[in-house]
C-alpha positions as CSV (number, residue, x, y, z in Angstrom):
1,M,40.4,204.2,-177.4
2,G,43.7,206.4,-178.2
3,D,46.4,205.8,-180.7
4,L,49.9,204.9,-179.6
5,L,52.5,207.2,-181.0
6,L,55.8,206.3,-181.1
7,V,58.6,209.0,-181.2
8,R,62.1,208.2,-182.3
9,H,64.8,210.8,-180.7
10,G,66.4,213.0,-183.4
11,E,69.8,212.2,-184.7
12,T,73.3,211.7,-182.8
13,E,76.9,211.8,-183.9
14,W,76.5,207.6,-183.2
15,S,73.1,207.5,-184.7
16,R,74.6,209.4,-188.1
17,S,77.8,206.9,-187.8
18,G,75.9,203.7,-187.2
19,Q,77.4,202.8,-183.7
20,H,74.9,201.0,-181.4
21,T,74.0,203.2,-178.5
22,S,72.3,202.4,-175.3
23,W,73.5,203.6,-172.5
24,T,75.9,206.2,-173.8
25,D,74.1,209.4,-173.4
26,L,74.9,211.5,-176.5
27,P,73.6,215.1,-177.3
28,L,71.5,215.6,-180.3
29,T,73.4,216.8,-183.3
30,D,72.4,220.3,-184.6
31,D,70.7,218.2,-187.6
32,G,68.9,216.2,-184.4
33,E,67.7,219.2,-182.6
34,E,66.1,220.6,-186.0
35,Q,64.2,217.0,-186.7
36,A,62.9,217.1,-183.1
37,K,61.6,220.4,-183.4
38,S,60.0,219.6,-187.2
39,L,58.2,217.2,-185.1
40,A,56.0,219.5,-183.1
41,P,53.4,219.9,-185.8
42,L,53.0,216.5,-185.8
43,L,52.2,216.4,-182.2
44,S,50.3,219.5,-181.5
45,G,46.2,219.6,-180.9
46,R,46.8,216.3,-179.5
47,T,46.0,216.0,-175.8
48,F,47.9,212.7,-174.1
49,A,46.6,210.4,-171.6
50,L,50.1,209.5,-171.0
51,A,53.9,210.8,-172.0
52,L,56.9,208.8,-171.3
53,T,60.0,209.4,-172.5
54,S,63.5,207.2,-172.0
55,P,65.2,208.8,-169.4
56,L,68.2,209.4,-171.5
57,H,69.0,213.4,-172.6
58,R,68.9,212.4,-176.3
59,A,65.0,211.3,-175.8
60,V,64.3,214.2,-173.1
61,R,65.4,216.8,-175.6
62,T,63.5,215.6,-178.2
63,A,60.1,215.2,-176.5
64,E,61.0,218.9,-174.9
65,L,61.5,220.1,-178.7
66,A,58.9,218.3,-180.1
67,G,56.1,219.9,-177.5
68,V,55.8,216.9,-175.5
69,A,55.1,218.7,-172.6
70,A,55.3,216.8,-169.0
71,A,56.7,213.4,-170.4
72,V,57.8,211.5,-167.9
73,P,60.9,209.2,-167.8
74,D,60.5,205.9,-167.4
75,P,63.7,203.5,-167.0
76,D,61.9,200.8,-169.2
77,L,62.1,202.7,-172.0
78,H,65.9,202.7,-172.4
79,E,67.5,201.7,-175.2
80,W,68.4,197.8,-175.7
81,D,71.6,197.0,-173.8
82,Y,74.1,196.4,-176.7
83,G,76.9,195.1,-173.5
84,G,79.8,194.8,-175.6
85,Y,78.8,196.3,-178.4
86,E,78.4,199.8,-177.4
87,G,79.8,202.3,-179.6
88,V,80.8,199.8,-182.2
89,T,79.2,199.5,-186.1
90,T,77.6,196.1,-187.0
91,V,80.5,196.6,-190.0
92,D,83.0,196.2,-187.1
93,I,81.2,193.5,-185.5
94,H,81.2,191.9,-188.8
95,R,85.0,191.6,-189.1
96,T,84.8,188.8,-186.3
97,R,81.1,187.4,-186.6
98,P,80.5,187.9,-190.0
99,D,76.7,186.1,-189.7
100,W,75.8,188.3,-186.7
101,Y,72.2,189.5,-186.5
102,L,71.4,191.4,-183.2
103,W,67.7,189.9,-183.8
104,T,68.7,186.7,-183.2
105,D,72.2,186.7,-181.9
106,G,71.8,189.0,-179.0
107,V,75.3,191.1,-178.1
108,A,78.2,190.3,-176.5
109,P,78.6,190.7,-172.3
110,G,79.7,194.5,-171.5
111,P,81.6,196.3,-168.6
112,D,80.0,196.0,-165.2
113,G,76.5,197.0,-165.0
114,H,76.2,196.4,-168.9
115,P,75.6,192.6,-169.5
116,G,73.7,193.1,-172.6
117,E,70.0,192.1,-173.6
118,S,68.8,189.4,-175.5
119,P,65.5,190.2,-177.6
120,A,63.8,188.4,-175.2
121,E,64.8,190.6,-172.2
122,V,64.0,193.7,-174.2
123,G,60.9,192.0,-175.0
124,A,59.9,191.7,-171.3
125,R,60.5,195.5,-170.8
126,A,58.4,196.5,-173.8
127,D,55.8,194.4,-172.5
128,R,55.7,196.1,-169.2
129,V,55.6,199.5,-171.1
130,L,52.6,198.0,-172.9
131,S,51.0,197.3,-170.1
132,R,51.1,201.1,-168.4
133,V,49.9,202.2,-172.2
134,A,47.1,199.8,-172.2
135,S,45.5,201.4,-168.7
136,A,45.6,204.9,-170.5
137,L,44.9,204.2,-174.0
138,P,40.8,204.0,-173.1
139,D,41.5,207.8,-171.9
140,G,43.4,209.0,-175.2
141,D,46.3,209.2,-177.2
142,V,49.7,208.0,-175.6
143,V,53.3,209.0,-176.5
144,L,56.8,206.9,-176.1
145,V,59.8,209.0,-176.8
146,A,62.5,206.5,-176.8
147,H,64.8,204.6,-179.2
148,G,65.3,203.1,-182.4
149,H,65.5,199.1,-181.5
150,F,63.5,199.7,-178.3
151,L,60.6,200.8,-180.3
152,R,60.7,198.2,-182.8
153,V,60.5,195.8,-180.4
154,V,57.4,197.5,-178.7
155,T,55.9,197.6,-182.3
156,A,56.0,194.1,-182.8
157,R,54.8,192.9,-179.4
158,R,52.1,195.5,-179.5
159,L,51.1,193.8,-182.8
160,G,51.2,190.3,-181.3
161,L,54.7,189.1,-182.5
162,A,58.0,188.0,-181.1
163,P,60.2,190.7,-180.0
164,A,63.0,189.7,-182.6
165,D,60.1,190.7,-185.3
166,G,61.0,194.3,-184.5
167,R,63.3,193.4,-187.3
168,L,60.9,193.8,-189.6
169,F,60.2,197.5,-188.7
170,Q,62.9,199.8,-190.0
171,L,62.9,203.1,-188.0
172,A,64.6,206.1,-188.8
173,T,65.6,209.0,-186.3
174,G,63.4,211.9,-185.7
175,T,60.5,210.4,-186.6
176,V,57.0,209.8,-185.6
177,S,55.1,206.5,-186.0
178,R,51.4,205.4,-184.8
179,L,49.9,202.5,-183.5
180,S,46.2,202.1,-183.6
181,T,43.4,199.5,-183.9
182,E,41.1,198.6,-186.8
183,H,38.1,196.3,-185.7
184,G,39.9,196.3,-182.1
185,R,43.1,194.7,-183.2
186,P,46.4,196.8,-183.2
187,V,47.6,198.0,-186.4
188,I,50.5,200.2,-188.1
189,A,48.3,203.4,-188.9
190,E,51.7,205.4,-189.7
191,W,55.1,204.9,-189.9
192,N,58.3,206.7,-190.3
193,T,56.5,209.8,-190.7
194,R,58.3,212.9,-190.6
195,P,56.6,216.6,-191.9
């Protein structure tokens, strides 16, 4: 049985400033490119039974720079749709909704095509990804290159927790995390690893 490796994309201008970024397809900053390149030694020497990436440029570019060859874009690995909070920081949201918390409150509706997602909706996408991952893990390691909040939900679901329990797993840009098994049950083996 292989391990599930989670790679959060490198830094973008908005991840640096704390702005919620789902569909806005920002490039990596220079630091983000360096973060992505630095991940290559953590991933080298592994043969992946399956390599998937979010279709957004910041994830695809991170996969390329980290040496994840032949990663297949999968729309289910897209970041949480932040709806009306796209490009807005939590500090700014708290000015009008002081008690707002993404993990329990979801987001305000956004423009056409971006209604926003609830934790349960993000969890349903994570479950679809984990279903695909489950069929590949007997053949070796699987790597997912995607986004912070989405990968936190994947982690919660892999561990048998509710989607909103992704709140328990802070995830930095340009990191590798590894979910493995112990006595046949999913566990966190490494988290937020950088070279």
